[in-house]
C-alpha positions in Angstrom: 0.0 0.0 0.1 1.4 3.4 -0.7 2.1 5.4 2.2 0.4 8.6 1.0 -3.2 7.4 0.3 -6.1 5.1 1.8 -6.8 2.6 -0.9 -10.3 1.3 -1.3 -9.2 -2.4 -0.4 -9.2 -1.3 3.5 -12.8 -0.4 3.6 -15.3 -2.6 5.6 -18.9 -3.4 4.8 -21.9 -1.9 6.6 -25.5 -1.4 6.3 -27.4 1.6 4.8 -30.6 3.2 6.4 -32.9 5.9 5.5 -33.2 8.6 8.3 -36.7 7.8 8.9 -35.8 4.4 10.1 -36.6 3.6 13.8 -33.7 3.7 16.2 -34.6 0.2 17.5 -34.0 -1.3 14.0 -30.8 0.5 13.5 -28.9 -0.1 16.8 -28.2 -3.9 16.2 -26.6 -3.0 13.0 -24.6 -0.2 14.7 -23.2 -2.6 17.2 -22.4 -5.1 14.6 -20.7 -3.0 12.1 -19.1 -0.1 14.5 -21.2 2.4 12.1 -23.9 2.6 9.5 -24.6 5.1 6.7 -27.7 7.1 6.7 -29.5 8.5 3.6 -32.1 11.2 3.1 -34.2 11.5 0.1 -31.9 9.0 -1.7 -28.7 10.9 -1.0 -26.0 10.6 1.6 -27.1 12.2 4.8 -24.3 11.2 7.5 -23.3 8.4 9.7 -24.3 6.8 13.1 -21.8 5.0 15.3 -22.1 3.7 18.8 -22.2 7.3 20.4 -25.7 7.6 19.2 -26.6 4.3 21.2 -24.9 6.0 24.3 -26.8 9.3 23.8 -30.2 7.3 23.3 -29.4 5.6 26.6 -30.2 8.9 28.5 -33.2 9.7 26.6 -36.8 8.3 26.5 -36.5 7.0 22.9 -39.9 5.5 21.7 -39.5 2.2 19.4 -40.5 4.4 16.5 -38.0 7.3 17.1 -36.3 8.0 13.9 -32.3 8.1 13.7 -32.3 11.5 12.0 -31.5 13.2 15.3 -28.6 10.8 16.0 -26.8 11.4 12.8 -23.3 12.6 12.7 -21.7 14.8 10.0 -18.2 13.6 9.8 -15.3 13.7 7.2 -15.4 11.2 4.4 -12.3 9.2 3.3 -11.7 8.9 -0.4 -9.0 6.8 -2.4 -7.0 10.4 -2.5 -7.0 11.0 1.4 -3.6 10.9 2.7 -2.7 8.7 5.8 -2.0 11.9 7.9 -5.2 13.4 6.8 -7.2 10.2 7.8 -5.5 10.1 11.1 -6.5 13.7 11.6 -10.1 13.1 10.7 -10.4 10.3 13.3 -9.0 12.5 16.0 -11.4 15.3 14.9 -14.5 13.3 14.7 -13.8 10.9 17.6 -15.8 8.1 15.9 -15.2 4.4 15.5 -15.3 4.5 11.7 -15.6 7.0 8.8 -17.4 6.7 5.5 -15.5 5.8 2.4 -16.6 7.6 -0.8 -15.4 6.8 -4.3 -16.9 8.3 -7.7 -19.4 10.3 -5.5 -20.7 7.0 -3.8 -20.3 5.7 -0.2 -18.7 2.3 -0.7 -18.5 1.3 3.2 -16.6 2.3 6.1 -13.1 2.7 7.2 -12.8 1.5 10.9 -10.6 2.9 13.3 -9.1 -0.6 14.1 -8.1 -0.9 10.5 -6.2 2.3 10.9 -4.2 0.9 13.8 -3.4 -2.0 11.4 -2.0 0.1 9.0 0.3 2.1 11.2 1.5 -1.1 12.4 2.3 -2.2 8.9 4.1 1.2 7.9 5.9 1.2 11.1 4.5 4.6 11.9 4.6 4.4 15.8 8.4 4.7 16.0 10.0 4.5 19.3 7.2 5.8 21.3 6.4 4.3 24.7 3.0 3.5 26.1 3.4 6.1 28.9 3.9 8.9 26.4 0.5 8.2 24.9 -1.6 6.8 28.0 -4.4 8.8 29.7 -3.9 8.8 33.3 -5.6 8.5 36.1 -8.0 5.5 35.5 -11.1 6.6 37.0 -12.8 3.9 39.1 -15.7 2.9 41.3 -16.2 0.3 44.1 -17.6 -3.1 42.9 -20.7 -2.3 45.2 -21.7 0.7 43.0 -24.7 0.0 40.8 -24.9 0.3 36.9 -26.9 3.4 37.2 -24.3 5.1 39.2 -21.6 4.1 37.0 -23.5 5.4 33.7 -23.9 8.8 35.9 -20.3 8.9 36.5 -19.2 8.1 33.0 -21.5 10.9 31.8 -19.9 13.3 34.3 -16.5 12.5 33.5 -16.8 12.2 29.6 -15.4 8.7 29.7 -16.4 5.6 28.1 -14.5 3.0 30.4 -14.5 2.8 34.3 -12.2 0.8 36.6 -13.9 -1.3 39.1 -12.2 -1.7 42.5 -12.4 -4.4 45.3 -11.0 -2.3 48.1 -7.7 -0.9 46.6 -7.3 -3.6 44.0 -8.4 -3.4 40.5 -11.3 -5.8 40.0 -12.0 -5.3 36.4 -13.3 -2.9 33.8 -16.8 -1.9 32.6 -17.4 0.0 29.4 -20.2 1.9 27.8 -20.6 -1.0 25.2 -21.0 -3.3 28.2 -24.0 -1.2 29.6 -25.6 -0.8 26.0 -25.3 -4.4 25.2 -26.7 -5.6 28.5 -29.4 -2.9 29.4 -30.4 -1.5 26.1 -30.1 -4.1 23.5 -31.3 -7.0 25.7 -34.1 -5.1 27.3 -35.6 -5.0 23.5 -35.8 -8.7 23.2 -36.1 -10.1 26.7 -39.1 -8.7 28.3 -37.9 -10.0 31.8 -35.1 -7.6 31.6 -37.8 -4.9 32.2 -38.5 -6.1 35.6 -37.0 -4.7 39.0 -34.8 -7.8 39.1 -32.7 -6.4 36.1 -33.2 -2.6 36.9 -29.8 -1.0 36.4 -30.4 0.5 40.0 -30.3 -2.8 41.3 -27.2 -4.3 39.7 -23.8 -3.8 41.0 -20.8 -3.5 39.0 -19.4 -6.7 40.6 -21.9 -8.5 38.4 -21.0 -6.8 34.9 -17.3 -5.9 35.1 -14.8 -7.7 32.7 -12.6 -9.3 35.2 -8.6 -9.4 34.6 -8.8 -6.8 31.8 -6.0 -6.9 29.2 -2.9 -4.8 30.5 0.4 -3.5 29.3 3.5 -2.3 31.1 4.2 1.7 31.0 7.4 1.1 29.3 6.3 -1.1 26.6 6.5 0.1 23.1 3.4 1.5 21.6 3.7 -0.6 18.7 3.6 -3.7 21.0 0.6 -2.4 22.8 -1.1 -1.4 19.5 -0.7 -5.0 18.2 -2.0 -6.4 21.4 -5.3 -4.2 20.9 -5.4 -5.5 17.3 -4.9 -9.1 18.0 -7.3 -9.0 20.9 -9.9 -7.1 18.9 -10.5 -4.6 22.0 -10.2 -0.8 22.1 -8.3 -0.2 25.2 -5.6 -1.6 27.6 -5.0 -0.9 31.2 -1.4 0.4 31.8 0.6 -0.9 34.6 3.8 0.1 36.4 5.2 -3.0 38.3 1.7 -4.6 38.2 -0.2 -1.5 39.7 -2.6 0.4 37.2 -1.4 3.8 36.6 -3.8 4.7 33.5 -5.5 3.4 30.1 -4.5 3.3 26.6 -7.1 3.6 24.1 -7.3 3.6 20.3 -8.0 7.3 20.1 -4.9 7.8 22.4 -2.7 6.0 19.9 -3.9 8.0 17.0 -3.7 11.3 18.8 -0.3 10.5 19.6 0.7 9.5 16.0 -1.0 12.5 14.6 1.0 14.8 17.0 4.4 13.0 16.5 4.0 13.1 12.6 3.4 16.7 12.4 6.3 18.8 11.1 7.2 22.5 12.0 7.0 22.2 15.6 3.4 22.4 15.9 2.0 21.4 19.3 -1.5 22.9 19.4 -4.5 21.2 17.9 -8.0 22.7 18.1 -11.2 21.0 17.1 -14.9 21.8 17.0 -14.9 25.3 16.2 -18.3 26.6 14.3 -19.2 29.5 12.5 -19.8 31.5 16.0 -16.5 30.3 17.3 -14.2 30.2 14.4 -13.2 33.9 14.6 -11.8 33.1 18.1 -9.3 30.5 16.7 -6.1 32.6 16.8 -6.9 33.9 20.3 -7.4 30.4 21.6 -4.2 29.2 20.1 -2.3 32.1 21.5 -3.8 31.4 24.8 -2.7 27.7 24.7 0.7 28.8 23.5 1.3 31.0 26.5 -0.1 28.1 28.7 2.3 25.6 27.2 5.2 28.1 27.7 4.4 28.5 31.5 4.1 24.9 32.1 7.5 24.2 30.5 9.2 26.6 32.6 7.1 25.5 35.7 7.9 21.8 35.3 11.0 21.7 33.6 9.6 19.5 31.0 8.6 19.4 27.5 5.1 19.6 26.3 4.8 17.3 23.2 1.3 18.5 22.3 -2.0 19.9 23.5 -5.3 19.2 22.0 -8.7 21.1 22.7 -12.0 19.8 21.6 -14.8 22.3 21.8 -18.5 21.3 21.4 -21.7 23.6 21.5 -24.4 22.4 23.6 -28.0 23.6 22.7 -26.4 26.8 21.1 -26.0 28.2 24.6 -22.9 26.7 26.2 -19.7 25.1 25.7 -18.3 21.7 26.6 -14.6 21.8 26.5 -12.1 18.6 26.6 -8.4 19.2 27.0 -5.4 16.7 26.7 -1.8 17.7 27.2 1.0 15.3 26.5 4.1 15.6 29.0 7.4 14.4 27.5 8.0 10.9 29.3 5.2 11.7 31.9 1.9 10.6 30.0 -1.1 12.4 29.1 -3.0 14.8 31.6 -6.5 15.7 30.7 -9.5 17.7 32.0 -12.9 18.6 30.9 -15.5 21.3 31.9 -18.6 23.3 30.5 -19.8 26.9 30.7 -21.7 29.6 29.0 -18.7 32.1 28.1 -16.0 30.5 25.9 -13.1 32.7 27.3 -14.1 32.1 30.8 -14.7 28.4 30.3 -11.3 27.8 28.8 -9.6 29.8 31.4 -11.1 27.7 34.1 -10.3 24.6 32.2 -6.8 25.5 32.0 -6.6 26.2 35.8 -8.0 22.6 36.4 -5.4 21.2 34.0 -2.6 22.9 35.6 -3.5 21.4 39.1 -3.7 17.9 37.3 -0.1 18.6 35.8 1.3 19.4 39.4 -0.2 16.0 40.5 1.3 14.2 37.7 4.7 15.8 38.4 4.6 14.7 42.0 3.8 11.1 41.1 1.8 8.8 38.8 -1.9 9.2 39.5 -2.7 5.4 39.6 -6.5 5.5 40.1 -8.9 8.1 41.0 -11.6 6.5 43.0 -15.0 8.4 42.8 -18.2 8.1 44.9 -21.5 8.6 43.4 -23.0 9.5 46.4 -21.0 12.0 48.4 -19.1 13.3 45.3 -15.9 12.4 47.3 -12.6 11.7 45.4 -9.3 10.1 46.4 -6.1 9.4 44.4 -3.6 7.0 45.4 
């Protein structure tokens, strides 16, 4: 395969639906293929991946609810798309797959997992170590917590996976996919799941967590970790240091790290999610982030590999911001927040990120245990 473009041979099949199709009919195909293509009036309209399922979990979706409100507008891959552009599109869209178009027709989807195989085959991951790409800390809850509480914590922290603790030891991992598969899909086809016995408020994480999740040591090569993800057909790994969990490595972490490492000209700042109302502030945002990087490098005496900022408008009146900063040799520090004024919200987010960097400098934050009842947190 030529290194510069994404050939048609890499695409995977999927299913196509009209935008008026009911959500309950589309969900099984989403879980089977990672993403499906949606048309409107006979023309390509957009794509739906598992995020639509997670979103529907928090809504009162009727069996006849159409899929149109869940459609994502994402970049399209073609046979002339460069590898670097494809990686950036996946980072920007943050989806499991992207539509592949040829001759003005959607032929299928390019999966995120396929991109990992491409990076491995082209030896694009270089000498990067897992600790330079992982996210830390691993947010976790006690095994006695319920599924409902776990869903609330995932939503609050904008995460798709949660550690499950037995005392101070990692018992397992639970993901959004687990919760969807068990409590959304099955509830449609098993009437008994609608009873109180199967109510998410009555089920503990001990009963649903994946025990002994696949792990990788922090100083392993990113190539080896990526190969492990591909071979096991999983989307994340628990990162350990001398057997103790210190973070998590996801497919998006790998793509984000590759995107940043592959850029030339010393670019360290990546901003996505700007729309017609916020695009005019891009230069100001970048300057704010550049100044922040300078201060962090002086304060921490460590190089910043890159910083990414994702901006999302919520109901046109407020903003959700998610920021990640890669410290050379010290992993990823991330934070998120929301607010009504973009400038003030970004300022508060950077303040939170600075505190996280200080903790990261003092020691690895192995696990952040959260309580859904009192809102208490502890890191150890």
